[in-house]
ZAMITI-835515 format. One record per residue: x, y, z negated of N, C-alpha, C in turn; residue in three letters. Coordinates in steps of 0.05 Angstrom, whole numbers, padded with zeros to 5 digits, always signed. Example, Ala and Ser with C-alpha at 12.3 -4.5 7.8 and 13.67 -1.06 7.14 Angstrom:
// ZAMITI-835515
+00264-00114-00156+00246-00090-00156+00264-00066-00156ALA+00257-00045-00142+00273-00021-00143+00258+00001-00157SER
***
This chain:
// ZAMITI-835515
-00508-00054+00060-00491-00079+00066-00504-00101+00037UNK-00512-00115+00049-00520-00140+00030-00500-00157+00020UNK-00503-00162-00014-00472-00168-00024-00472-00198-00019UNK-00440-00200-00024-00436-00231-00024-00428-00240-00055UNK-00437-00267-00053-00433-00289-00073-00401-00278-00079UNK-00395-00278-00106-00358-00280-00119-00359-00296-00127UNK-00332-00311-00136-00320-00338-00157-00309-00318-00169UNK-00312-00304-00190-00294-00290-00206-00277-00312-00223UNK-00247-00302-00225-00220-00315-00239-00229-00294-00265UNK-00224-00306-00283-00215-00292-00316-00190-00281-00311UNK-00186-00257-00322-00161-00246-00335-00166-00228-00347UNK-00140-00223-00363-00136-00213-00387-00121-00182-00390UNK-00135-00164-00368-00110-00143-00360-00101-00126-00389UNK-00072-00118-00385-00067-00107-00413-00068-00077-00419UNK-00078-00074-00440-00094-00049-00452-00080-00031-00441UNK-00096-00005-00428-00086+00021-00417-00062+00035-00442UNK-00041+00053-00430-00030+00067-00441-00037+00098-00435UNK-00041+00110-00456-00052+00142-00444-00028+00147-00440UNK-00025+00163-00416-00005+00182-00406-00009+00206-00397UNK+00004+00227-00395+00003+00252-00387+00023+00251-00354UNK+00010+00265-00338+00015+00270-00311+00044+00288-00320UNK+00072+00282-00306+00098+00299-00303+00088+00325-00286UNK+00058+00326-00271+00056+00352-00261+00045+00351-00237UNK+00027+00378-00233+00002+00372-00214+00012+00369-00188UNK+00004+00348-00170+00004+00337-00140-00013+00368-00130UNK+00007+00387-00115+00006+00406-00098-00001+00402-00073UNK-00016+00405-00058-00017+00407-00026-00005+00421-00010UNK+00022+00420+00008+00024+00451+00017+00006+00456+00039UNK+00002+00434+00057-00013+00435+00081-00024+00399+00085UNK-00048+00407+00097-00056+00381+00110-00055+00383+00147UNK-00049+00351+00158-00033+00356+00188-00051+00336+00200UNK-00070+00347+00216-00102+00329+00225-00080+00309+00249UNK-00091+00281+00236-00077+00261+00259-00096+00259+00280UNK-00115+00272+00291-00131+00263+00309-00155+00242+00306UNK-00150+00220+00290-00167+00211+00282-00174+00204+00248UNK-00181+00180+00230-00185+00176+00201-00169+00154+00191UNK-00165+00164+00166-00151+00130+00154-00120+00126+00155UNK-00102+00158+00167-00075+00139+00154-00063+00135+00138UNK-00070+00104+00134-00063+00087+00101-00043+00079+00097UNK-00018+00083+00123+00007+00085+00106+00023+00112+00126UNK+00040+00127+00110+00056+00135+00122+00083+00128+00117UNK+00097+00133+00130+00133+00128+00134+00147+00139+00157UNK+00174+00144+00148+00186+00162+00159+00205+00149+00180UNK+00209+00154+00206+00227+00142+00228+00249+00148+00221UNK+00268+00140+00235+00299+00147+00231+00300+00177+00239UNK+00283+00197+00257+00286+00226+00259+00271+00245+00242UNK+00263+00230+00221+00251+00245+00200+00217+00254+00208UNK+00210+00240+00225+00172+00242+00239+00164+00225+00224UNK+00134+00230+00218+00121+00217+00209+00112+00195+00221UNK+00113+00161+00223+00089+00144+00230+00068+00142+00219UNK+00045+00137+00227+00024+00123+00207+00000+00107+00232UNK-00018+00094+00224-00033+00081+00236-00056+00090+00227UNK-00081+00098+00245-00114+00106+00244-00124+00079+00246UNK-00154+00092+00234-00182+00063+00242-00190+00056+00267UNK-00186+00078+00291-00190+00065+00320-00167+00050+00324UNK-00145+00040+00322-00127+00030+00326-00105+00038+00335UNK-00102+00068+00332-00075+00090+00338-00046+00089+00326UNK-00029+00081+00333-00001+00086+00321+00008+00118+00332UNK+00006+00136+00309+00011+00166+00317+00040+00172+00300UNK+00058+00185+00319+00085+00198+00303+00082+00228+00307UNK+00086+00239+00284+00074+00269+00276+00102+00293+00260UNK+00105+00306+00268+00124+00322+00261+00113+00347+00245UNK+00125+00335+00210+00118+00343+00194+00125+00384+00187UNK+00140+00386+00208+00144+00411+00202+00121+00432+00215UNK+00118+00427+00244+00104+00432+00273+00078+00419+00265UNK+00069+00396+00258+00047+00382+00258+00044+00369+00284UNK+00068+00370+00306+00063+00365+00337+00057+00328+00337UNK+00039+00324+00344+00031+00294+00348+00026+00274+00378UNK+00046+00255+00375+00043+00237+00393+00033+00208+00389UNK+00015+00202+00405+00010+00175+00400+00028+00144+00408UNK+00036+00142+00406+00065+00108+00411+00044+00087+00420UNK+00024+00070+00403+00010+00061+00419-00017+00056+00403UNK-00031+00041+00425-00051+00032+00408-00060-00001+00404UNK-00065-00016+00381-00052-00036+00368-00079-00063+00378UNK-00098-00041+00388-00134-00060+00398-00139-00067+00363UNK-00133-00065+00344-00142-00069+00320-00141-00052+00299UNK-00130-00054+00272-00135-00030+00246-00108-00035+00239UNK-00078-00022+00241-00061-00017+00234-00060-00003+00203UNK-00045-00024+00193-00045-00016+00157-00007-00011+00154UNK+00001-00026+00141+00030-00027+00136+00045-00020+00159UNK+00068-00002+00153+00087-00002+00172+00115+00009+00163UNK+00135-00011+00191+00157-00001+00177+00177+00007+00200UNK+00190+00031+00207+00205+00041+00232+00226+00029+00243UNK+00232+00018+00259+00257+00007+00274+00264+00012+00289UNK+00299+00021+00285+00324+00034+00304+00309+00032+00342UNK+00317+00059+00333+00308+00066+00373+00278+00070+00376UNK+00258+00069+00352+00237+00090+00358+00217+00065+00361UNK+00227+00040+00354+00204+00015+00358+00185+00017+00326UNK+00173+00003+00324+00150+00002+00289+00140-00033+00290UNK+00143-00038+00262+00136-00053+00251+00109-00057+00245UNK+00085-00070+00247+00050-00061+00244+00039-00088+00230UNK+00033-00086+00199+00010-00102+00197-00014-00092+00201UNK-00027-00108+00223-00057-00096+00236-00073-00124+00218UNK-00086-00111+00201-00112-00124+00189-00121-00145+00215UNK-00130-00138+00240-00149-00153+00251-00126-00171+00274UNK-00109-00163+00281-00086-00179+00300-00067-00198+00284UNK-00054-00184+00255-00038-00202+00242-00013-00178+00242UNK+00015-00195+00249+00042-00172+00250+00046-00173+00274UNK+00053-00149+00285+00054-00142+00307+00085-00123+00305UNK+00099-00121+00329+00124-00109+00339+00113-00092+00359UNK+00117-00065+00354+00103-00036+00373+00141-00026+00391UNK+00140-00026+00409+00156-00017+00417+00163+00010+00427UNK+00183+00026+00433+00189+00056+00427+00170+00063+00463UNK+00170+00041+00477+00156+00043+00499+00117+00044+00496UNK+00115+00040+00477+00088+00026+00460+00076+00002+00475UNK+00089-00019+00474+00073-00045+00482+00081-00059+00458UNK+00055-00072+00457+00051-00083+00433+00052-00116+00432UNK+00072-00124+00414+00069-00155+00417+00066-00170+00393UNK+00058-00191+00389+00042-00199+00366+00060-00222+00355UNK+00076-00216+00333+00095-00228+00320+00085-00255+00309UNK+00060-00263+00286+00049-00266+00277+00023-00273+00275UNK+00006-00286+00280-00024-00285+00281-00029-00304+00271UNK-00022-00328+00257-00023-00356+00248-00003-00355+00223UNK-00015-00374+00204-00005-00386+00181-00011-00412+00170UNK+00002-00433+00173+00002-00454+00174-00021-00463+00187UNK-00022-00457+00210-00051-00469+00226-00080-00452+00220UNK-00074-00423+00204-00098-00418+00193-00092-00383+00207UNK-00116-00369+00213-00112-00340+00229-00098-00324+00202UNK-00083-00301+00212-00068-00294+00195-00081-00264+00188UNK-00096-00266+00164-00119-00242+00166-00105-00226+00134UNK-00116-00199+00139-00107-00178+00119-00077-00174+00112UNK-00062-00173+00137-00042-00174+00137-00040-00133+00125UNK-00016-00131+00099-00018-00105+00091+00004-00091+00095UNK+00031-00103+00090+00047-00080+00087+00085-00101+00091UNK+00105-00090+00107+00122-00099+00124+00141-00082+00112UNK+00167-00105+00113+00199-00094+00117+00216-00115+00136UNK+00235-00094+00142+00255-00111+00165+00280-00111+00143UNK+00292-00127+00147+00328-00133+00140+00346-00125+00156UNK+00371-00127+00155+00383-00114+00174+00393-00144+00198UNK+00391-00161+00182+00390-00186+00205+00363-00198+00223UNK+00345-00182+00224+00320-00183+00238+00297-00202+00218UNK+00318-00210+00193+00296-00220+00173+00271-00205+00163UNK+00242-00203+00168+00219-00190+00170+00204-00211+00140UNK+00202-00186+00122+00179-00189+00101+00154-00184+00103UNK+00132-00191+00096+00105-00178+00102+00087-00190+00081UNK+00063-00177+00068+00048-00188+00058+00016-00188+00063UNK+00006-00203+00056-00024-00211+00059-00044-00196+00043UNK-00064-00182+00035-00083-00173+00009-00094-00194-00009UNK-00114-00209+00020-00127-00232+00011-00138-00253+00033UNK-00142-00273+00023-00149-00290+00048-00179-00296+00045UNK-00191-00278+00018-00225-00285+00014-00240-00262+00023UNK-00231-00236+00025-00236-00208+00032-00229-00201+00060UNK-00236-00178+00074-00232-00156+00088-00227-00139+00080UNK-00217-00117+00092-00214-00086+00081-00242-00074+00082UNK-00263-00078+00100-00286-00064+00092-00298-00071+00060UNK-00294-00100+00055-00303-00112+00036-00279-00109+00014UNK-00263-00090+00014-00230-00108-00010-00244-00099-00043UNK-00265-00082-00047-00269-00081-00071-00283-00106-00085UNK-00291-00128-00059-00296-00153-00070-00274-00170-00081UNK-00251-00162-00080-00225-00182-00080-00222-00171-00108UNK-00223-00138-00119-00222-00130-00143-00233-00146-00149UNK-00258-00144-00151-00276-00156-00166-00282-00179-00179UNK-00270-00192-00162-00276-00228-00156-00242-00232-00173UNK-00225-00217-00176-00193-00216-00177-00186-00250-00165UNK-00194-00252-00135-00186-00280-00127-00165-00287-00123UNK-00133-00271-00132-00116-00282-00134-00099-00293-00105UNK-00110-00285-00088-00100-00293-00059-00080-00282-00042UNK-00068-00255-00058-00052-00251-00034-00024-00262-00031UNK-00014-00254-00013+00012-00277-00012+00039-00259-00001UNK+00067-00265-00005+00087-00255+00007+00107-00277+00023UNK+00102-00256+00047+00110-00285+00073+00147-00272+00075UNK+00155-00286+00089+00180-00284+00106+00176-00295+00142UNK+00189-00280+00160+00193-00290+00184+00216-00292+00193UNK+00228-00307+00196+00260-00317+00204+00267-00297+00233UNK+00289-00295+00239+00295-00284+00267+00283-00306+00288UNK+00281-00323+00281+00277-00347+00305+00249-00354+00306UNK+00233-00346+00285+00201-00342+00290+00189-00358+00267UNK+00207-00371+00255+00193-00391+00231+00182-00375+00200UNK+00152-00377+00197+00142-00369+00177+00142-00381+00154UNK+00141-00370+00135+00152-00390+00107+00135-00365+00084UNK+00114-00376+00071+00106-00362+00045+00120-00370+00024UNK+00121-00351+00015+00151-00351-00011+00133-00344-00036UNK+00115-00330-00030+00100-00328-00057+00064-00328-00056UNK+00053-00344-00067+00021-00344-00068+00014-00341-00091UNK-00017-00333-00095-00024-00329-00117-00026-00292-00129UNK-00013-00281-00115-00013-00254-00117-00038-00235-00124UNK-00040-00216-00140-00068-00204-00148-00062-00181-00128UNK-00072-00180-00100-00072-00166-00086-00055-00155-00068UNK-00037-00169-00061-00008-00163-00056-00014-00137-00039UNK+00004-00119-00038-00002-00093-00017+00028-00078-00009UNK+00026-00058-00023+00059-00048-00007+00092-00061-00013UNK+00108-00060-00001+00126-00073+00002+00153-00059+00012UNK+00172-00060-00007+00204-00054+00009+00225-00063-00007UNK+00243-00065+00001+00272-00074-00002+00284-00053-00021UNK+00296-00057-00037+00311-00051-00061+00333-00030-00041UNK+00342-00015-00056+00377-00007-00040+00395-00031-00036UNK+00398-00035-00053+00426-00057-00046+00411-00095-00035UNK+00390-00086-00024+00383-00112-00012+00366-00135-00022UNK+00373-00129-00043+00376-00160-00066+00351-00169-00068UNK+00334-00154-00065+00309-00158-00074+00284-00144-00059UNK+00258-00166-00062+00238-00146-00049+00215-00130-00073UNK+00198-00112-00066+00191-00101-00089+00163-00104-00077UNK+00141-00110-00090+00120-00117-00080+00094-00107-00102UNK+00080-00088-00096+00056-00076-00104+00030-00095-00112UNK+00027-00107-00131-00001-00120-00139-00026-00102-00140UNK-00038-00091-00127-00059-00068-00131-00072-00077-00154UNK-00083-00102-00151-00097-00106-00165-00097-00113-00201UNK-00067-00118-00199-00053-00132-00227-00039-00097-00234UNK-00043-00082-00222-00040-00048-00239-00007-00057-00243UNK+00011-00072-00221+00040-00068-00230+00054-00066-00204UNK+00085-00071-00203+00096-00073-00183+00120-00097-00194UNK+00128-00117-00168+00132-00139-00178+00159-00138-00158UNK+00188-00153-00178+00207-00154-00165+00204-00177-00155UNK+00218-00187-00131+00226-00215-00112+00245-00212-00104UNK+00268-00228-00121+00298-00228-00107+00299-00247-00090UNK+00321-00241-00068+00316-00264-00044+00332-00288-00053UNK+00336-00290-00081+00346-00319-00081+00325-00330-00095UNK+00300-00326-00097+00273-00336-00112+00259-00328-00140UNK+00295-00310-00155+00281-00304-00181+00267-00282-00180UNK+00247-00282-00202+00234-00257-00201+00223-00251-00228UNK+00214-00227-00226+00213-00206-00248+00194-00183-00245UNK+00184-00167-00267+00166-00141-00265+00176-00122-00257UNK+00186-00106-00241+00197-00071-00246+00167-00057-00258UNK+00150-00056-00258+00129-00043-00273+00105-00058-00275UNK+00095-00050-00300+00079-00062-00309+00056-00048-00325UNK+00032-00046-00327+00014-00041-00336+00010-00008-00330UNK+00006-00001-00305+00005+00018-00295-00031+00023-00297UNK-00029+00060-00301-00053+00065-00303-00073+00065-00288UNK-00065+00068-00258-00083+00059-00240-00078+00037-00213UNK-00084+00041-00189-00079+00011-00171-00057+00024-00159UNK-00038+00013-00152-00017+00018-00139-00016+00005-00110UNK-00018+00024-00086-00015+00015-00059+00005+00016-00046UNK+00013+00029-00022+00040+00026-00008+00064+00038-00023UNK+00086+00031-00018+00115+00032-00025+00134+00042-00010UNK+00148+00066-00014+00158+00078+00006+00194+00078-00015UNK+00214+00067-00001+00239+00077-00019+00250+00099-00005UNK+00252+00123-00026+00262+00153-00015+00288+00157-00015UNK+00298+00175+00014+00319+00179+00016+00337+00200-00019UNK+00314+00196-00034+00327+00215-00054+00326+00181-00079UNK+00323+00160-00067+00336+00128-00089+00308+00128-00099UNK+00283+00147-00103+00265+00137-00112+00246+00119-00100UNK+00225+00105-00115+00205+00085-00098+00184+00100-00105UNK+00176+00114-00086+00146+00124-00085+00123+00109-00079UNK+00100+00114-00090+00072+00095-00088+00047+00115-00090UNK+00036+00107-00069+00012+00114-00063-00007+00102-00086UNK-00021+00119-00109-00040+00109-00131-00073+00111-00115UNK-00088+00097-00108-00101+00099-00099-00136+00111-00117UNK-00126+00098-00137-00145+00109-00157-00139+00100-00188UNK-00153+00111-00210-00149+00101-00229-00165+00078-00250UNK-00151+00059-00266-00156+00031-00271-00196+00048-00283UNK-00210+00025-00276-00242+00032-00283-00248+00016-00310UNK-00252+00026-00339-00252+00017-00366-00271-00007-00357UNK-00295-00007-00347-00319-00027-00350-00301-00048-00334UNK-00296-00045-00310-00281-00064-00296-00253-00087-00319UNK-00241-00066-00336-00227-00074-00347-00239-00099-00371UNK-00259-00085-00379-00276-00100-00406-00284-00126-00388UNK-00296-00120-00367-00301-00147-00351-00288-00169-00337UNK-00266-00166-00339-00241-00184-00324-00236-00205-00341UNK-00231-00207-00371-00236-00240-00392-00261-00245-00393UNK-00285-00229-00385-00308-00242-00399-00317-00270-00369UNK-00341-00281-00378-00346-00301-00360-00358-00283-00336UNK-00355-00296-00311-00342-00286-00285-00390-00276-00276UNK-00405-00296-00294-00432-00278-00284-00427-00250-00293UNK-00429-00239-00306-00427-00216-00318-00417-00195-00290UNK-00390-00205-00276-00376-00182-00259-00401-00193-00229UNK-00404-00215-00223-00428-00225-00209-00449-00200-00211UNK-00455-00198-00227-00483-00180-00232-00480-00157-00230UNK-00462-00145-00240-00443-00118-00229-00447-00114-00198UNK-00425-00132-00188-00425-00132-00159-00450-00126-00143UNK-00471-00146-00151-00493-00140-00136-00519-00122-00140UNK-00507-00099-00162-00518-00077-00168-00521-00060-00142UNK-00546-00035-00133-00538-00018-00124-00508+00000-00117UNK-00505+00006-00095-00478+00018-00100-00471+00032-00113UNK-00496+00053-00110-00496+00074-00126-00485+00080-00167UNK-00493+00053-00168-00486+00052-00195-00467+00032-00203UNK-00456+00020-00186-00425-00002-00198-00407+00022-00197UNK-00390-00001-00212-00361+00020-00218-00348+00024-00190UNK-00351+00051-00187-00327+00056-00159-00299+00082-00169UNK-00285+00080-00146-00256+00098-00150-00267+00131-00157UNK-00249+00135-00170-00256+00163-00187-00234+00183-00159UNK-00257+00201-00155-00238+00218-00131-00216+00233-00147UNK-00192+00220-00141-00167+00243-00147-00145+00231-00126UNK-00126+00257-00119-00098+00247-00107-00084+00247-00123UNK-00067+00224-00118-00040+00220-00141-00024+00203-00127UNK+00004+00214-00136+00033+00200-00131+00050+00190-00151UNK+00062+00179-00151+00079+00169-00176+00101+00157-00156UNK+00132+00155-00166+00155+00160-00165+00169+00140-00189UNK+00193+00123-00184+00202+00106-00199+00220+00104-00199UNK+00244+00101-00214+00271+00098-00208+00286+00069-00208UNK+00308+00059-00200+00316+00031-00202+00302+00017-00219UNK+00305+00026-00244+00287+00003-00265+00265+00010-00277UNK+00251+00020-00254+00217+00020-00255+00205+00044-00277UNK+00230+00058-00289+00219+00076-00301+00207+00106-00288UNK+00189+00119-00302+00164+00144-00282+00185+00165-00288UNK+00185+00172-00258+00208+00189-00255+00190+00219-00244UNK+00169+00210-00229+00147+00231-00224+00120+00222-00224UNK+00098+00232-00235+00077+00225-00236+00050+00253-00231UNK+00050+00254-00207+00030+00276-00191+00006+00276-00190UNK-00018+00284-00203-00040+00282-00198-00053+00307-00189UNK-00081+00302-00181-00092+00331-00180-00125+00315-00169UNK-00142+00335-00176-00175+00323-00176-00195+00345-00172UNK-00174+00367-00161-00185+00386-00147-00205+00385-00117UNK-00204+00359-00101-00219+00358-00079-00201+00359-00055UNK-00180+00374-00052-00164+00373-00034-00154+00356-00019UNK-00151+00335-00031-00145+00306-00020-00158+00285-00042UNK-00156+00257-00031-00157+00243-00048-00162+00210-00032UNK-00158+00191-00052-00159+00170-00041-00132+00164-00033UNK-00106+00169-00050-00080+00168-00039-00075+00141-00035UNK-00062+00128-00010-00051+00095-00007-00033+00092+00003UNK-00012+00123+00004+00015+00119+00012+00026+00146+00007UNK+00056+00140+00001+00069+00171-00003+00099+00165+00002UNK+00106+00180+00009+00137+00181+00022+00150+00205+00022UNK+00183+00202+00023+00194+00223+00013+00221+00222+00030UNK+00238+00239+00052+00256+00240+00062+00267+00264+00062UNK+00290+00268+00056+00304+00293+00057+00291+00317+00042UNK+00275+00313+00020+00267+00331+00010+00230+00337+00017UNK+00227+00330+00038+00195+00325+00044+00182+00303+00034UNK+00157+00307+00024+00142+00297+00010+00116+00285+00024UNK+00110+00266+00040+00083+00259+00056+00061+00242+00033UNK+00036+00250+00042+00022+00224+00035-00005+00219+00053UNK-00016+00189+00047-00028+00178+00072-00055+00174+00047UNK-00086+00174+00070-00108+00166+00056-00125+00141+00069UNK-00132+00126+00054-00148+00108+00081-00175+00117+00089UNK-00185+00145+00076-00200+00155+00073-00209+00187+00093UNK-00185+00202+00094-00183+00224+00103-00172+00219+00129UNK-00181+00249+00146-00174+00247+00162-00144+00266+00179UNK-00138+00264+00155-00105+00287+00149-00079+00267+00135UNK-00058+00274+00144-00032+00272+00124-00031+00289+00118UNK-00021+00288+00088-00019+00310+00069+00011+00309+00064UNK+00015+00340+00068+00046+00348+00062+00041+00366+00029UNK+00064+00353+00022+00056+00351-00018+00089+00379-00013UNK+00086+00397-00033+00107+00409-00051+00127+00386-00064UNK+00148+00389-00062+00167+00375-00073+00166+00378-00098UNK+00159+00359-00115+00161+00359-00150+00184+00375-00163UNK+00209+00373-00145+00235+00386-00161+00249+00363-00170UNK+00276+00375-00184+00300+00353-00186+00280+00331-00210UNK+00290+00304-00204+00275+00289-00222+00281+00295-00256UNK+00265+00293-00263+00268+00299-00297+00277+00269-00306UNK+00275+00271-00333+00286+00245-00351+00263+00227-00348UNK+00271+00208-00330+00250+00184-00338+00243+00172-00359UNK+00207+00167-00359+00195+00165-00375+00193+00135-00378UNK+00198+00130-00409+00204+00100-00417+00175+00075-00410UNK
***
């Protein structure tokens, strides 16, 4: 693939803090999805797993039996999902925008333009009780296939948006560092937004106030899910790259040179399966890792009634994980 010109932005990331895992990530079983790339995994109201595949299909999977049903085909590339009452699902589709899929498989486009420009790289979505929908877009400069270009460039073009029940769309926050996973807090007072390229999870109050829930993570946080256990579960796609961290504060031409090196010698994601869970104060409760090759590039994790599942941008299966057990004392 021909390399693109990048316009690097300088950023001085916080020095990484070494931290040991709280336990191993153990895969109990792998369930084939019938396709590839179950990027986000969520539970519906009946405890079944919903995920979107690279070929456009939305599938529903029973995590116990492995039974699989195709709910719909978006005609694009579904990423983040939000289950709705009655069997429907909201979909952030990389190619088509924000979609609503009904229980009968009907697909409706809710948002495909913002301020007159096409909606690109819609990433994750959550809905409030009154029908208000919030969603993220990761980048206005890069697409999914070239998402590492955004990480190298540090474009800071991620956004948090709101769609009101009357269809009005408002950009609540721009300038985010690859906005990704999204969920509401338990009390519904704030949104939690993963900034993948910022190694952090932002708290955005519905009153407009902002703070950081978690900063200086040791890896790249991806999709988020608020479990029935009250914990915030996150897929960690890969560990931070030491070379990239060193380059980010330096003049941009260095990153441009590295970005245009052959793929074999550019920094790349370290093969690992990694899931983290946090309490409501952002303290680490579970930090589960495995580098045995049984699963990898975890972009989502979700818990429901003691069942923990993980999804991956690159794998053909979802993983059912061994539950890590009762929450240990949170790590400061």
